[in-house]
Every structure is written in structure tokens, then in C-alpha cells.
C-alpha positions in Angstrom: -0.5 12.8 -15.3 -3.9 11.4 -14.5 -4.3 10.4 -18.2 -1.0 8.4 -17.9 -2.1 6.7 -14.7 -5.5 5.9 -16.3 -3.8 4.4 -19.3 -1.5 2.4 -17.1 -4.6 1.1 -15.2 -6.3 0.2 -18.5 -3.2 -1.7 -19.6 -3.1 -3.6 -16.2 -6.6 -4.7 -16.9 -5.5 -6.5 -20.1 -2.8 -8.5 -18.3 -3.0 -11.8 -16.3 -3.1 -9.8 -13.1 -6.8 -9.7 -13.3 -7.1 -13.5 -13.3 -4.4 -13.8 -10.6 -6.1 -11.2 -8.4 -9.5 -12.9 -8.8 -7.9 -16.3 -7.9 -6.3 -14.8 -4.8 -9.6 -13.1 -3.8 -11.2 -16.6 -3.7 -8.4 -18.0 -1.5 -8.9 -19.0 2.1 -6.4 -16.3 3.3 -8.4 -13.5 1.5 -11.6 -14.8 2.9 -10.2 -15.1 6.4 -8.6 -11.6 6.3 -11.9 -10.0 5.1 -14.1 -11.8 7.6 -12.0 -10.8 10.7 -12.5 -7.1 11.2 -9.4 -6.7 13.2 -7.0 -8.4 10.8 -6.5 -5.7 8.2 -6.1 -2.8 10.6 -3.6 -4.8 12.7 -1.6 -5.7 9.5 -1.7 -2.1 8.3 -0.4 -0.9 11.7 2.4 -3.4 11.7 3.2 -2.6 8.1 3.3 1.2 8.8 5.5 0.7 11.9 7.9 -1.4 9.8 8.1 1.3 7.1 8.6 3.9 9.8 11.4 1.9 11.3 13.0 1.4 7.9 12.8 5.1 7.1 14.1 6.2 10.5 17.0 3.8 10.2 17.8 5.1 6.7 17.6 8.7 8.0 20.0 8.0 10.8 22.6 6.5 8.5 22.1 9.1 5.8 22.2 12.0 8.3 25.6 10.6 9.5 26.9 10.6 6.0 25.6 14.2 5.6 27.3 15.2 8.9 24.0 16.1 10.6 24.1 13.7 13.4 26.1 11.1 15.3 29.3 13.1 16.1 30.4 10.6 18.7 30.0 7.5 16.4 31.9 6.5 13.3 30.1 5.9 10.0 30.6 2.1 10.4 29.2 2.2 13.9 26.1 4.0 12.7 25.6 1.6 9.8 26.2 -1.4 12.1 23.7 -0.1 14.6 20.9 0.5 12.1 21.4 -2.1 9.4 19.9 -4.9 11.4 16.8 -2.7 12.1 16.6 -1.9 8.4 16.6 -5.4 7.2 14.4 -6.7 9.9 11.9 -4.0 9.0 12.2 -4.9 5.3 11.2 -8.5 6.2 8.2 -7.4 8.3 7.1 -4.9 5.7 7.3 -7.5 2.9 5.4 -10.1 4.9 2.7 -7.8 6.0 2.5 -6.2 2.5 1.9 -9.6 1.0 -0.9 -10.3 3.4 -2.4 -6.8 2.7 -2.3 -7.5 -1.0 -4.1 -10.8 -0.3 -6.7 -9.0 1.7 -7.8 -6.9 -1.3 -6.0 -8.3 -4.4 -8.1 -6.7 -7.1 -8.0 -3.3 -5.5 -4.2 -3.5 -5.1 -3.0 -5.4 -8.2 -5.0 -3.4 -10.7 -3.8 -0.1 -9.2 -1.1 2.1 -10.8 -0.1 3.5 -7.3 0.6 0.0 -6.1 3.0 -0.8 -9.0 4.7 2.6 -8.7 5.2 2.0 -5.0 6.6 -1.5 -5.7 9.0 -0.2 -8.4 10.1 2.6 -6.1 10.6 0.2 -3.2 12.7 -2.1 -5.3 14.9 0.8 -6.5 15.3 2.4 -3.2 16.1 -0.9 -1.4 18.7 -1.8 -3.9 20.1 1.7 -3.9 20.3 1.7 -0.1 22.1 -1.6 -0.1 24.6 -0.4 -2.7 25.0 2.9 -0.8 25.9 1.3 2.5 28.5 -0.8 0.7 29.9 2.3 -1.0 30.1 4.2 2.2 31.9 1.3 3.9 34.3 1.2 1.0 35.1 4.9 1.4 35.7 4.5 5.1 39.2 4.5 6.5 40.1 4.0 10.2 36.4 4.1 11.1 35.6 7.5 9.7 34.6 8.5 6.2 37.0 10.6 4.3 35.2 13.7 3.2 37.4 14.3 0.1 35.3 13.7 -3.0 32.3 12.5 -1.0 29.9 14.9 -2.6 28.5 12.0 -4.7 27.8 10.1 -1.5 26.1 13.0 0.1 24.0 13.6 -3.0 23.0 9.9 -3.0 22.1 10.1 0.7 19.7 13.0 -0.1 18.4 11.1 -3.1 17.7 8.0 -1.0 15.8 10.1 1.5 13.7 11.7 -1.2 13.0 8.3 -2.8 11.8 6.9 0.5 9.5 9.9 0.8 8.2 9.0 -2.6 7.6 5.4 -1.7 5.8 6.3 1.5 3.6 8.8 -0.4 3.0 6.2 -3.1 1.8 3.8 -0.5 -0.7 6.3 0.7 -1.9 7.0 -2.8 -2.8 3.4 -3.4 -6.1 4.1 -1.6 -6.9 7.1 -3.8 -5.9 5.9 -7.3 -9.0 3.9 -8.2 -9.8 4.3 -11.9 
């Protein structure tokens, strides 16, 4: 696995990402972020809180689909309750993530962990959006019909596992320096 990640890093070094990341590292925003000792830790904290909010909201919806929580609420009520939190957290995570990339562009953009996290994030976000639509489509009279819902339950578990992978991938960005 490490050979594959190393090869991916070497390939990244042959792309335009090197020039782009060097250009960003000379920008005023990068200079400002690096020269203010409080900026990066504050951004990281906000970013992590947004990811935690996003993951917790996803868990609540998926646990409802799995029948593990929310017995007094319908599936639609649970989705409605947490969907706003999820998309708000996505916006905050994306904005703070962009600023964090700008704070250390070469370290992030020439890192296989970063790109694996971005790919996983794109996949799990699109899958979650589709999943909520599919759950809504399977809902009748405010409650999900459980007949034939094994695929939805499996997808709920898959989404939880993918989010765990994205979170883990985010942590590995700091440790995958080739």
C-alpha cells in the first residue's frame, strides 16, 4: 500500500499541482494565515466541528433508517431535522477546508491522503444526498415501509463506514509525507 501511495505522490509531482500550490503559497492569504499563529488552529477547530456536525447528523438519519433511534419521529421528520445541519456543516467544512489548503498548499496538494479524502468526501456527499432522496421516495404516510428496505439499510451502514474513512483520511494527511 505504501508503494502505491508513494507512486501516487510521485505522479502528483509531475502535474500542474506543483506550480499551482507554489503560486498559492505566494499569495497574500497564505502569507496572512502563516503569519498569524492563531489562524490555522482556529480554522482547524471550526473545520473539525463542522465535520463532527456533519457526521453526527448523518448518524442520526442513518440510525433512524436502521431502526436504532428516533422511535417517536418519522423518517421524514428526522431527515428534515438534520438535513439543514448537514448542508450547513458541508458549507462550513468546505470554506474552512479551502482556507486550510491555502495555509499549506504544497503540503496538502501534493499529498495522496488529501486527494483520497477529497475523492471520498465527494463520493459520500453525493451518496448521502441520493440516499436521503431514496429514503423519502420509500416513505409512505410519514413512515418508511420496511418491506424490501434491506438495500437502504445496507446503504446506511455503507455511508457511515465511508464517513469514517473520510475522517480517517483527513487525519492521515498529516502523516503521509513522501
